[in-house]
C-alpha positions in Angstrom: 3.8 18.3 -10.8 2.0 18.0 -7.6 2.9 16.5 -4.4 0.2 16.6 -1.6 1.4 14.4 1.9 -1.5 13.2 3.1 -2.3 13.3 6.4 -3.0 9.1 6.8 -0.1 6.9 8.0 2.3 8.9 5.3 1.0 8.4 2.0 2.6 10.7 -0.2 0.4 11.5 -3.7 3.7 13.3 -6.7 0.6 13.5 -9.7 1.0 16.0 -13.3 -1.5 18.6 -13.7 -2.7 16.5 -16.8 -4.0 12.7 -17.5 -1.5 11.8 -20.0 1.2 12.2 -17.6 1.7 9.0 -14.6 2.6 10.1 -11.6 3.6 8.8 -7.9 3.3 7.5 -4.4 4.6 6.2 -1.3 3.6 5.2 2.3 5.6 3.7 5.2 4.0 1.9 8.1 1.6 0.7 5.6 3.1 -3.3 4.0 4.2 -5.9 5.8 7.7 -7.5 5.6 9.3 -10.8 5.6 11.1 -10.6 9.2 13.7 -13.2 7.7 14.8 -10.7 5.4 12.5 -7.3 6.0 11.4 -7.5 2.6 8.0 -7.2 1.2 7.3 -9.1 -2.2 9.8 -11.7 0.0 8.4 -15.3 -0.8 10.5 -17.5 1.2 13.0 -15.8 -1.2 15.2 -14.9 0.6 18.9 -17.0 2.7 18.1 -19.0 5.0 14.5 -18.7 4.7 12.5 -22.5 5.2 8.9 -22.7 5.4 7.8 -22.9 9.3 10.9 -21.3 10.2 9.9 -17.4 10.7 6.1 -17.4 8.8 4.3 -20.4 8.6 2.1 -20.8 5.0 -0.9 -18.8 5.9 0.5 -16.6 8.2 3.2 -16.0 5.1 -0.5 -15.7 2.3 -2.1 -12.9 4.3 0.8 -11.3 4.7 1.5 -12.3 1.0 -2.4 -11.2 -0.1 -1.9 -8.0 2.6 0.0 -6.1 0.6 -1.5 -6.7 -2.8 -4.5 -4.6 -0.9 -2.2 -2.0 -0.1 0.0 -2.1 -3.2 -4.5 -1.8 -5.1 -6.1 1.2 -3.2 -2.7 3.3 -3.4 -2.8 2.4 -7.0 -7.0 4.1 -6.5 -5.3 7.2 -4.8 -3.0 7.8 -7.9 -5.3 7.1 -10.4 -8.6 9.3 -8.3 -5.0 12.4 -7.8 -5.0 12.8 -11.8 -8.2 12.3 -12.8 -8.6 15.3 -10.7 -10.8 13.9 -7.8 -10.1 15.7 -4.1 -7.9 13.4 -2.1 -7.3 15.6 1.0 -11.2 15.9 1.0 -12.0 14.6 4.7 -14.5 12.3 3.1 -11.2 10.8 0.9 -9.4 10.7 3.3 -12.0 8.7 5.6 -12.8 6.1 2.6 -9.4 5.6 2.3 -9.0 4.3 6.8 -11.4 1.7 6.2 -10.5 0.4 3.0 -7.2 0.2 4.2 -8.8 -1.5 7.7 -11.1 -4.1 5.9 -7.8 -5.5 4.4 -6.8 -5.4 7.7 -9.5 -7.2 8.6 -10.4 -9.5 5.6 -7.6 -11.2 4.3 
C-alpha cells in the first residue's frame, strides 16, 4: 500500500500497487458541516434542528451539493492514483485546486 500526502488541502491517498485492490482517500478542511450538529451529511436530521433555525433551505441545499462535488473530486483522485496517474505532478495538483474552486463558485 502506497500512501501519498498531497500538498493541497491536506489530501492523503492510500492506494495499492495493483488496480485489483481498493484504496482510500481523506482530507480535512474541504467539507462544509451542519452548524447545529457538525456533521457533513446532516439535512435537518440532528436533534432540535428545524428548517430555517440555523440554515435556510438554500444553504442546506448548497452545502449538500458542494459536499457531493467534493466527494466526486476525491473519488476521481483516488481512481487516478490507483490507475497509475501521477497525482503528485504540479499540473495535476493545479487541476485539483481548479476543480475545488469551480465547485465552490458554481454550487
